[in-house]
C-alpha positions as CSV (number, residue, x, y, z in Angstrom):
1,M,8.8,-19.5,-29.4
2,I,7.1,-22.0,-27.1
3,E,3.4,-22.8,-27.4
4,L,1.4,-25.0,-24.8
5,V,-1.7,-26.4,-26.3
6,N,-4.3,-27.8,-23.9
7,L,-1.7,-29.2,-21.6
8,R,-2.9,-31.5,-18.9
9,K,-1.1,-33.3,-16.1
10,Q,-2.7,-35.7,-13.8
11,F,-1.0,-37.4,-10.7
12,G,-3.5,-40.2,-9.8
13,A,-6.9,-38.7,-9.2
14,K,-5.5,-35.1,-8.9
15,E,-5.5,-33.1,-12.1
16,V,-2.8,-30.2,-11.9
17,T,-2.9,-28.5,-15.1
18,K,-6.3,-28.7,-16.7
19,G,-5.8,-27.5,-20.2
20,V,-3.2,-25.0,-20.2
21,N,-2.9,-22.7,-23.4
22,L,-0.2,-20.3,-23.5
23,V,2.2,-18.8,-26.2
24,I,5.9,-17.8,-24.8
25,P,7.4,-15.3,-27.4
26,D,10.9,-15.9,-28.6
27,G,13.6,-13.6,-27.1
28,K,11.2,-12.0,-24.4
29,T,10.8,-12.6,-20.6
30,T,7.6,-14.3,-19.4
31,C,6.6,-14.6,-15.8
32,I,4.2,-17.3,-14.7
33,I,2.5,-16.3,-11.3
34,G,-0.1,-17.8,-9.1
35,R,-0.9,-18.9,-5.6
36,S,1.3,-21.7,-4.0
37,G,0.2,-25.0,-5.1
38,E,-1.2,-24.1,-8.4
39,G,1.1,-26.2,-10.3
40,K,3.6,-23.5,-11.7
41,S,6.6,-25.6,-11.2
42,V,4.9,-28.6,-12.6
43,L,4.1,-26.6,-15.7
44,L,7.8,-25.5,-16.0
45,K,9.1,-29.1,-15.6
46,Q,6.6,-30.2,-18.4
47,M,8.2,-27.7,-20.6
48,I,11.7,-29.0,-20.3
49,G,10.6,-32.6,-20.2
50,L,11.3,-33.5,-16.6
51,I,7.5,-34.4,-16.3
52,P,5.6,-35.7,-19.2
53,P,2.2,-34.3,-19.7
54,T,-0.9,-36.6,-19.5
55,S,-2.1,-34.9,-22.7
56,G,-1.7,-31.9,-24.8
57,K,1.2,-30.4,-27.0
58,I,4.4,-28.7,-26.2
59,L,5.5,-26.8,-29.4
60,V,9.1,-25.5,-29.4
61,N,9.6,-23.5,-32.5
62,G,6.7,-25.3,-34.1
63,V,7.8,-29.0,-33.3
64,D,5.7,-30.9,-30.7
65,V,8.4,-32.4,-28.3
66,T,5.9,-34.6,-26.7
67,Q,5.7,-36.7,-30.1
68,V,9.4,-36.7,-31.1
69,S,11.8,-39.6,-30.9
70,E,14.3,-39.8,-28.1
71,K,17.1,-38.5,-30.2
72,Q,15.1,-35.6,-31.5
73,F,14.0,-34.9,-28.0
74,Q,17.6,-34.7,-26.8
75,Y,18.3,-32.2,-29.4
76,H,15.4,-30.0,-28.4
77,F,16.4,-30.4,-24.6
78,K,19.7,-29.0,-25.4
79,Q,18.0,-25.7,-26.3
80,F,16.9,-25.3,-22.5
81,G,18.6,-24.3,-19.5
82,Y,16.9,-24.6,-16.0
83,V,17.8,-22.6,-12.8
84,F,16.6,-24.5,-9.9
85,Q,14.8,-22.8,-6.8
86,F,17.6,-23.2,-4.3
87,A,20.4,-23.2,-7.1
88,A,20.9,-27.0,-6.4
89,L,24.7,-26.7,-6.0
90,L,26.6,-29.9,-5.0
91,D,28.1,-29.2,-1.6
92,S,31.0,-31.5,-2.3
93,L,32.2,-29.5,-5.2
94,N,33.6,-26.1,-5.4
95,V,32.3,-23.2,-7.6
96,F,34.5,-24.2,-10.6
97,E,33.5,-27.7,-10.5
98,N,29.8,-27.0,-10.0
99,I,29.7,-24.8,-13.1
100,A,32.0,-27.1,-15.2
101,I,30.4,-30.4,-14.3
102,T,29.1,-31.2,-17.7
103,L,32.3,-29.9,-19.3
104,L,34.6,-32.0,-17.1
105,E,32.7,-35.2,-18.3
106,N,33.9,-34.4,-21.7
107,A,37.4,-36.1,-21.9
108,R,38.3,-34.4,-25.1
109,M,38.3,-30.9,-23.4
110,Q,41.5,-29.6,-22.0
111,H,41.4,-28.2,-18.4
112,A,42.6,-24.8,-19.5
113,D,39.8,-24.7,-22.1
114,V,37.0,-25.5,-19.4
115,L,38.6,-23.0,-17.0
116,K,38.2,-20.2,-19.8
117,I,34.6,-21.1,-20.3
118,V,33.9,-21.1,-16.5
119,K,35.6,-17.7,-16.2
120,Q,33.5,-16.3,-19.0
121,K,30.3,-17.6,-17.5
122,L,31.2,-16.2,-14.1
123,A,31.9,-12.6,-15.5
124,L,28.4,-12.8,-17.2
125,V,26.8,-13.3,-13.8
126,N,29.0,-10.6,-12.1
127,L,31.1,-12.9,-10.0
128,S,34.8,-12.5,-9.7
129,E,37.4,-15.3,-10.1
130,E,38.0,-15.2,-6.4
131,T,34.9,-17.4,-6.2
132,L,36.2,-20.2,-8.4
133,Y,37.5,-22.4,-5.6
134,K,35.1,-21.6,-2.9
135,Y,32.4,-24.1,-1.7
136,P,28.6,-23.5,-1.6
137,S,28.8,-23.2,2.2
138,E,31.1,-20.2,1.7
139,L,28.6,-18.3,-0.5
140,S,25.8,-16.0,0.2
141,G,22.3,-16.9,-1.0
142,G,22.6,-14.4,-3.9
143,M,25.9,-15.8,-4.9
144,K,24.6,-19.3,-5.0
145,K,21.7,-18.2,-7.3
146,R,24.3,-16.6,-9.7
147,V,26.5,-19.8,-9.7
148,G,23.5,-21.7,-10.5
149,L,22.8,-19.4,-13.4
150,A,26.4,-19.6,-14.6
151,R,26.2,-23.4,-14.5
152,T,23.0,-23.2,-16.8
153,L,24.8,-20.8,-19.2
154,V,27.6,-23.2,-19.8
155,S,25.5,-25.2,-22.5
156,N,24.7,-21.9,-24.2
157,P,20.9,-22.5,-24.1
158,N,18.4,-20.4,-26.1
159,I,15.8,-20.8,-23.4
160,I,16.1,-20.5,-19.7
161,L,13.4,-21.5,-17.2
162,Y,13.7,-20.1,-13.7
163,D,11.9,-21.8,-10.8
164,E,11.4,-19.2,-8.0
165,P,14.8,-17.5,-8.7
166,T,14.6,-15.1,-5.6
167,T,13.2,-17.5,-3.1
168,G,14.9,-16.9,0.4
169,L,16.5,-13.6,-0.6
170,D,16.3,-10.2,0.8
171,P,14.6,-7.4,-1.4
172,I,18.0,-5.8,-2.2
173,T,19.5,-9.1,-3.5
174,S,16.3,-10.1,-5.1
175,R,16.4,-6.9,-7.3
176,V,20.1,-7.8,-8.1
177,I,18.9,-11.1,-9.4
178,H,16.1,-9.6,-11.4
179,E,18.4,-7.2,-13.1
180,L,20.8,-9.9,-13.9
181,I,18.0,-12.1,-15.5
182,R,17.1,-9.0,-17.7
183,D,20.7,-8.4,-18.6
184,M,21.1,-12.0,-19.7
185,Q,18.0,-11.9,-21.7
186,V,19.2,-8.6,-23.4
187,K,22.8,-9.5,-23.9
188,L,22.3,-13.1,-25.1
189,G,19.0,-12.7,-26.9
190,L,17.5,-15.5,-24.5
191,T,13.9,-16.5,-24.2
192,S,13.3,-16.5,-20.3
193,V,10.3,-18.1,-18.4
194,I,10.2,-17.4,-14.8
195,V,8.0,-18.9,-12.1
196,T,7.7,-16.4,-9.3
197,H,5.7,-14.9,-6.4
198,D,7.7,-11.7,-6.6
199,V,5.7,-8.9,-8.1
200,E,8.8,-6.8,-8.4
201,M,9.7,-9.0,-11.4
202,F,6.9,-7.3,-13.4
203,E,9.3,-4.4,-13.7
204,F,11.8,-6.5,-15.7
205,A,9.5,-8.8,-17.6
206,D,7.7,-8.5,-20.9
207,Y,4.7,-10.5,-20.2
208,V,2.9,-12.0,-17.3
209,A,0.7,-15.2,-17.3
210,L,-1.4,-16.1,-14.2
211,L,-2.1,-19.9,-13.5
212,H,-5.2,-20.5,-11.3
213,D,-7.1,-23.7,-10.9
214,G,-5.1,-25.5,-13.5
215,T,-5.6,-23.0,-16.4
216,I,-4.3,-19.6,-17.6
217,K,-6.7,-17.0,-16.3
218,Y,-4.7,-13.9,-17.4
219,Y,-1.9,-13.0,-20.1
220,G,-0.8,-9.6,-20.8
221,E,2.0,-7.1,-20.9
222,A,3.8,-6.6,-17.7
223,K,3.9,-2.9,-18.0
224,T,0.2,-2.7,-18.0
225,I,-0.5,-5.3,-15.3
226,W,-1.1,-2.8,-12.3
227,E,-4.0,-1.3,-14.3
228,S,-5.5,-4.6,-15.3
229,D,-9.2,-5.2,-14.2
230,N,-8.8,-8.9,-14.4
231,P,-10.2,-10.0,-10.9
232,Y,-7.6,-12.9,-10.6
233,I,-4.8,-10.4,-11.2
234,Y,-6.3,-7.9,-9.0
235,Q,-6.6,-10.4,-6.0
236,F,-3.2,-11.7,-6.5
237,I,-1.0,-8.6,-7.0
238,R,-2.6,-6.8,-4.0
239,G,-2.5,-9.8,-1.7
240,L,-6.2,-9.9,-1.0
241,I,-7.5,-12.4,1.5
242,E,-8.1,-15.8,0.0
243,G,-11.5,-16.7,-1.1
244,P,-13.8,-16.7,-4.1
245,I,-12.7,-14.5,-6.8
246,Q,-15.0,-11.5,-6.8
247,A,-17.0,-11.0,-10.1
248,E,-16.8,-7.3,-10.2
249,I,-13.6,-5.3,-9.5
250,P,-15.6,-2.2,-8.2
251,H,-17.1,-4.5,-5.4
252,I,-13.4,-5.6,-4.3
253,R,-12.3,-1.9,-4.3
254,D,-15.4,-0.9,-2.1
255,K,-13.7,-3.0,0.8
256,F,-10.7,-0.7,0.9
């Protein structure tokens, strides 16, 4: 389980997260949604330690990782996997090298053992061995996303953080990625946290949290979100025109 307690992040005079409180259940998929520029990716990077918070706590299985030693932090860091928005593959390396990059740095591992692990991870993300020696320029957008996920799975994380996993993909490929994320969570018992604008992800998630103006304005089960009378949710998922959040949902509905 991950618990964020009064988490704040300030860049100069700008405060991005303003006291985020959120519990992310173990073994479930939680989506974090919100308008562009609300700080969703910053929140994700604070969870994994890429950006230190200004104040507050990040509890991972009850341990505040903002207060531990460097050695302890490295231990907790290994529990996490991070899937970048555009896969972040290295263009000069083929698929095998991109996935195996951390394994290849381990001089004690035999090439045959590394290859076996890479093939296993490729199979998990539904890619054939024919892709092993292709370069990123030879892959479709959806294939790049899956290679990025396979690379993350190499370290056998317990928690995977996804930053906009379907950005730039067509609706059909986006659905394939959504199904893959759900399958990984079910098969491997992973805890998944997904920053997304794609409301179709609600079909595959367990919980949804909405970040607005630096705090969590909504948290609930994904299966009930379309019936929610929370004004922030109502505005976001129906794509209403930007402006002040309406105080009363019936008043918003009267406009349509």
